[in-house]
C-alpha positions as CSV (number, residue, x, y, z in Angstrom):
1,M,-194.7,94.7,-61.1
2,K,-194.1,98.1,-62.8
3,I,-190.9,99.9,-62.0
4,R,-191.4,103.4,-61.0
5,R,-190.3,106.1,-63.4
6,D,-188.4,108.0,-60.7
7,I,-186.3,105.0,-59.9
8,L,-185.4,104.5,-63.6
9,L,-184.6,108.2,-63.8
10,F,-182.4,108.0,-60.7
11,A,-180.5,104.9,-62.1
12,A,-179.9,106.6,-65.4
13,V,-178.5,109.7,-63.7
14,A,-176.2,107.5,-61.4
15,V,-174.8,105.6,-64.4
16,T,-174.2,108.9,-66.3
17,A,-172.5,110.4,-63.2
18,I,-170.2,107.3,-62.7
19,A,-169.2,107.2,-66.4
20,G,-168.7,111.0,-66.5
21,G,-166.6,110.9,-63.3
22,W,-164.4,108.1,-64.7
23,W,-163.9,110.1,-68.0
24,L,-163.0,113.3,-66.0
25,L,-160.7,111.4,-63.8
26,A,-158.9,109.7,-66.7
27,K,-158.7,113.0,-68.7
28,R,-157.8,115.3,-65.9
29,P,-154.6,117.4,-66.3
30,G,-151.5,115.4,-65.4
31,V,-152.9,111.9,-65.5
32,A,-151.0,111.0,-68.6
33,I,-147.8,112.3,-67.0
34,E,-148.5,110.2,-63.8
35,S,-149.1,107.1,-65.9
36,F,-145.8,107.7,-67.8
37,V,-143.9,108.2,-64.6
38,R,-145.4,105.0,-63.2
39,D,-144.5,103.0,-66.3
40,H,-141.1,104.5,-66.3
41,K,-140.4,103.4,-62.7
42,Q,-141.7,99.9,-63.4
43,K,-139.6,99.4,-66.5
44,P,-136.2,99.6,-64.8
45,E,-137.3,97.0,-62.3
46,A,-138.0,94.6,-65.2
47,V,-134.6,95.1,-66.7
48,R,-132.6,95.5,-63.5
49,P,-129.3,93.5,-63.9
50,H,-128.7,90.4,-61.8
51,L,-127.1,91.3,-58.4
52,P,-125.4,88.6,-56.2
53,A,-127.4,87.2,-53.3
54,A,-126.3,88.0,-49.8
55,D,-125.3,84.4,-49.2
56,A,-123.6,83.9,-52.5
57,F,-119.9,83.0,-52.7
58,N,-118.7,81.9,-56.1
59,A,-116.2,82.8,-58.7
60,T,-116.7,82.3,-62.5
61,V,-114.0,82.3,-65.1
62,C,-114.6,84.7,-68.0
63,P,-115.1,83.1,-71.4
64,R,-112.4,85.4,-72.9
65,E,-109.1,86.5,-71.3
66,A,-108.0,85.2,-67.9
67,C,-110.4,87.3,-65.7
68,V,-112.7,86.1,-62.9
69,A,-116.1,87.5,-61.6
70,V,-116.4,87.0,-57.9
71,E,-119.8,87.2,-56.2
72,V,-119.5,87.2,-52.4
73,G,-121.9,88.4,-49.7
74,G,-123.9,90.6,-52.0
75,L,-120.8,92.1,-53.5
76,T,-119.1,91.8,-56.9
77,F,-115.4,92.0,-57.7
78,I,-113.6,91.6,-61.0
79,Y,-110.2,89.9,-60.8
80,N,-107.7,90.8,-63.5
81,A,-108.2,93.4,-66.2
82,A,-106.9,91.7,-69.3
83,A,-107.8,93.0,-72.7
84,G,-111.1,91.0,-73.0
85,A,-112.2,91.3,-69.4
86,A,-115.1,93.7,-70.0
87,Q,-116.5,91.5,-72.8
88,G,-116.0,88.4,-70.6
89,V,-117.9,89.8,-67.7
90,I,-120.7,90.9,-69.9
91,A,-120.9,87.5,-71.5
92,L,-121.3,86.1,-67.9
93,G,-124.3,88.5,-67.4
94,L,-122.5,90.0,-64.4
95,M,-121.7,93.5,-65.6
96,H,-123.9,96.0,-63.5
97,P,-123.5,99.5,-62.1
98,N,-122.6,98.3,-58.6
99,I,-119.3,96.5,-59.2
100,D,-117.4,96.8,-55.9
101,G,-113.9,96.8,-57.2
102,V,-111.2,95.5,-59.6
103,L,-108.5,93.3,-58.3
104,L,-105.2,93.5,-60.2
105,P,-102.7,90.6,-59.7
106,D,-99.8,92.9,-61.0
107,A,-99.2,96.0,-63.0
108,S,-98.1,94.3,-66.2
109,L,-99.6,95.2,-69.5
110,Q,-101.2,91.8,-69.8
111,S,-103.1,92.3,-66.5
112,V,-104.2,96.0,-67.0
113,E,-104.8,96.6,-70.7
114,G,-108.5,96.1,-70.3
115,L,-108.9,98.4,-67.3
116,A,-110.3,101.3,-69.3
117,S,-112.8,99.0,-71.1
118,L,-114.0,97.8,-67.7
119,A,-114.7,101.4,-66.6
120,Q,-116.5,102.1,-69.9
121,A,-118.6,98.9,-69.6
122,S,-119.6,99.8,-66.0
123,G,-120.5,103.3,-67.1
124,G,-122.6,101.9,-69.9
125,A,-124.4,99.8,-67.3
126,G,-125.3,102.9,-65.5
127,R,-122.5,103.4,-63.0
128,T,-121.6,107.1,-62.0
129,D,-119.6,106.6,-58.8
130,P,-115.9,106.1,-59.0
131,L,-114.8,102.4,-59.5
132,K,-112.2,101.2,-57.0
133,V,-109.0,99.4,-58.1
134,F,-107.0,97.3,-55.8
135,A,-103.4,96.8,-57.1
136,P,-99.8,96.4,-56.0
137,S,-97.5,99.4,-55.5
138,G,-96.6,101.2,-58.7
139,A,-100.1,101.0,-60.3
140,L,-101.0,104.6,-59.9
141,T,-99.6,105.5,-63.4
142,V,-101.6,102.5,-64.8
143,V,-104.8,103.8,-63.3
144,D,-104.1,107.4,-64.5
145,G,-103.5,106.1,-68.0
146,A,-106.7,104.0,-67.9
147,N,-108.7,107.1,-66.8
148,L,-107.2,109.0,-69.7
149,L,-108.2,106.3,-72.3
150,A,-111.7,106.0,-70.9
151,S,-112.4,109.8,-70.6
152,G,-114.1,110.0,-74.0
153,G,-117.2,107.9,-72.9
154,P,-119.6,107.6,-70.0
155,A,-117.0,105.8,-67.9
156,P,-116.8,106.4,-64.1
157,R,-113.4,107.5,-62.7
158,L,-111.1,104.7,-61.6
159,T,-109.6,105.3,-58.2
160,L,-106.7,103.4,-56.7
161,S,-107.6,102.0,-53.3
162,P,-104.8,102.4,-50.7
163,D,-103.5,99.3,-49.0
164,G,-104.7,98.7,-45.5
165,A,-102.5,97.8,-42.5
166,D,-99.8,95.2,-43.1
167,Q,-100.7,92.4,-40.6
168,G,-97.6,90.4,-41.2
169,L,-98.3,86.7,-41.7
170,A,-102.0,87.6,-42.1
171,G,-101.2,89.8,-45.1
172,K,-102.4,93.3,-46.0
173,L,-106.0,94.0,-45.2
174,L,-107.4,95.7,-48.3
175,F,-111.2,95.6,-47.7
176,D,-113.5,94.9,-44.8
177,S,-117.3,95.2,-45.1
178,G,-117.9,93.5,-41.8
179,V,-118.7,90.2,-43.4
180,V,-116.4,90.2,-46.4
181,E,-112.6,90.6,-46.1
182,I,-110.0,90.9,-48.9
183,R,-106.3,90.4,-48.0
184,A,-103.2,90.5,-50.2
185,F,-100.0,88.5,-50.1
186,G,-96.7,88.7,-52.1
187,V,-94.7,91.4,-53.8
188,R,-93.7,90.2,-57.3
189,G,-97.3,89.0,-58.1
190,R,-100.1,89.7,-55.7
191,V,-102.2,86.9,-54.3
192,Y,-105.6,87.8,-53.0
193,R,-107.6,86.0,-50.3
194,I,-111.3,86.7,-50.1
195,E,-113.0,85.6,-46.9
196,F,-116.7,85.1,-46.2
197,E,-118.3,83.0,-43.4
198,H,-115.1,81.1,-42.5
199,K,-114.4,80.2,-46.2
200,S,-111.7,81.6,-48.4
201,L,-111.1,82.0,-52.1
202,I,-107.4,82.3,-53.2
203,L,-106.8,84.2,-56.5
204,A,-103.2,83.9,-57.9
205,G,-102.1,85.6,-61.0
206,C,-99.4,84.7,-63.6
207,A,-96.5,86.1,-61.6
208,A,-97.7,84.6,-58.2
209,E,-95.1,82.4,-56.4
210,E,-95.7,79.2,-54.6
211,E,-94.8,80.5,-51.2
212,D,-97.2,83.4,-51.6
213,I,-100.1,80.9,-52.3
214,L,-99.1,79.0,-49.2
215,A,-99.0,82.2,-47.1
216,A,-102.5,83.1,-48.4
217,T,-103.9,79.8,-47.2
218,R,-102.2,79.8,-43.9
219,G,-104.7,79.9,-41.1
220,T,-107.8,79.4,-43.3
221,K,-110.5,76.8,-42.4
222,V,-111.9,76.0,-45.8
223,A,-110.1,77.3,-48.9
224,A,-110.5,77.0,-52.7
225,G,-108.5,78.7,-55.4
226,I,-108.2,79.9,-58.9
227,L,-104.6,80.0,-60.0
228,T,-103.1,81.3,-63.3
229,A,-100.1,79.4,-64.7
230,G,-97.8,79.5,-67.7
231,S,-95.8,76.9,-69.5
232,A,-93.4,77.3,-72.5
233,Q,-94.1,73.6,-73.4
234,L,-97.9,74.0,-73.5
235,L,-98.3,77.5,-74.8
236,P,-95.3,78.7,-76.9
237,G,-94.6,82.4,-76.7
238,E,-95.9,82.9,-73.2
239,A,-94.1,85.5,-71.1
240,P,-91.4,83.8,-69.1
241,R,-92.4,85.6,-66.0
242,C,-95.3,83.2,-65.5
243,T,-95.1,80.6,-62.8
244,D,-95.0,77.2,-64.4
245,I,-98.1,74.9,-64.1
246,A,-96.1,72.3,-62.2
247,E,-95.2,74.7,-59.5
248,L,-98.8,75.9,-59.1
249,L,-100.0,72.3,-58.9
250,E,-97.4,71.7,-56.2
251,G,-98.6,74.8,-54.4
252,A,-102.2,73.7,-54.5
253,R,-101.2,70.3,-53.1
254,Q,-99.2,71.8,-50.2
255,A,-102.0,74.4,-49.5
256,R,-104.6,71.6,-49.4
257,L,-107.1,73.6,-51.4
258,A,-110.4,71.9,-51.4
259,A,-111.2,72.9,-55.0
260,T,-109.0,74.5,-57.6
261,L,-109.2,75.8,-61.1
262,I,-106.0,76.3,-63.1
263,I,-106.2,79.0,-65.8
264,P,-103.8,79.3,-68.6
265,A,-102.1,82.6,-68.7
266,A,-102.9,83.0,-72.4
267,P,-106.1,81.8,-74.1
268,A,-105.4,78.1,-74.6
269,S,-108.1,77.9,-77.2
270,T,-105.9,79.9,-79.6
271,V,-103.3,77.1,-79.7
272,P,-104.3,73.8,-81.4
273,G,-104.3,70.9,-78.9
274,A,-103.4,73.2,-75.9
275,L,-106.5,72.6,-73.9
276,A,-106.1,68.8,-74.1
277,A,-102.4,69.1,-73.2
278,W,-103.3,71.3,-70.1
279,G,-105.9,68.8,-69.1
280,E,-103.5,65.9,-69.3
281,V,-100.9,67.7,-67.2
282,I,-103.6,68.5,-64.5
283,A,-104.8,64.9,-64.6
284,E,-101.3,63.6,-64.1
285,G,-101.0,65.6,-60.9
286,Q,-103.7,63.3,-59.5
287,L,-104.9,66.1,-57.1
288,P,-108.6,65.9,-55.9
289,G,-110.7,68.9,-56.9
290,V,-108.3,70.4,-59.4
291,M,-109.7,71.2,-62.9
292,L,-108.8,73.2,-66.0
293,G,-110.3,76.6,-65.7
294,E,-111.9,77.1,-69.1
295,G,-114.5,79.9,-69.7
296,Y,-117.6,79.7,-67.6
297,M,-116.0,77.3,-65.1
298,R,-117.0,78.1,-61.5
299,V,-115.8,77.6,-58.0
300,D,-118.7,77.6,-55.6
301,L,-118.1,78.1,-51.8
302,S,-121.7,78.8,-50.8
303,G,-122.4,75.1,-49.9
304,P,-121.0,72.9,-47.1
305,A,-117.9,72.2,-49.2
306,P,-116.3,74.0,-52.1
307,R,-116.9,72.5,-55.5
308,T,-116.0,73.2,-59.1
309,S,-118.4,73.0,-62.0
310,D,-119.3,74.3,-65.4
311,G,-121.3,77.5,-64.9
312,R,-123.0,77.4,-68.3
C-alpha cells in the first residue's frame, strides 16, 4: 500500500518541529544558569558531612590528644580542647558546621590550648554561627584569648555559655534540648553527665575527683564513663594535679559504671611501653567493662546496654 505524500510531509514537519523545539528549549536564555544552579545544589548534598542520627548515643576517643567526640540525640559535642583536638575530631570524620558545643573539664592550658584550632576547623567546615563553650568559672579570659588567636581565619566566634541553675545533688543544669541534658559536678575539675533516654555518659577530666564522679552517677539508671587519669609511675613528667589511675578505677567501681574507658592524661603512645603498663594496671583492677581508652575507642549507649569497642 502506498503511503500518501501528505502524510509523509506531515510527519517530516512534526519531526522538524519537535527537534527544533528541543533545540530552542535547550538554548533558550538562562537554561545554562539553571543547569549550573541545579548541579550546584546537588553537589553539597553529595559531600555533606556525616551528622549523628537522632537515636545515636556514643562517644569516641580522638586518635590524638585526650579529647572525645560525643554524638547524642542528633547533636554533637566535643569534650576537652587539648592541642590536637581539632585534628583528632577531623580524623574521626566528625568535624562539621553544626557542632553544638565544646565541653571543657577545667581551664588549664592542657585542656584549652586547642580551643582556637577547634573554632578554625569548624569555620573551615562551613560554620558561621557562634560556637558555644561550656566551662568552669574563670574561663572567660581563656575564651577571649582563643577568639583573639582564631581571629585571623574563617573561625566563628566562641561564646561562653552561662551555667544553669544549681540543683544541689543533681548538679548544675547546663543544657536541655528537651531530650538531651548536660549537667556539671565538681569545682576543682568539672565532671559532665550527658543524659539521653534514661542513659547517662560520665566525662571526667584529669583534675576530676572521685567524689565528683560518684555525685555525677548518683540517681542514674544506666551509666557509662570516659575518665581521664594520670600516674607518675606510668607516664613520667605528668602534671601532679592529675587524679591517679587507681583512684579513678576505685571511683568507677563504686559508681558501678556499666562500661568505662580510662584515658591517659598525656598521649601514652609517646612513652615506650606505657600503653602496655596502663593495660596491665586496668586488668589488675578486675573491673567488668573497663578498658584502656586509646584512639578510636568508643562507648556506645544506643543499645540495650552500654558497651565499649574499637570504633575503627
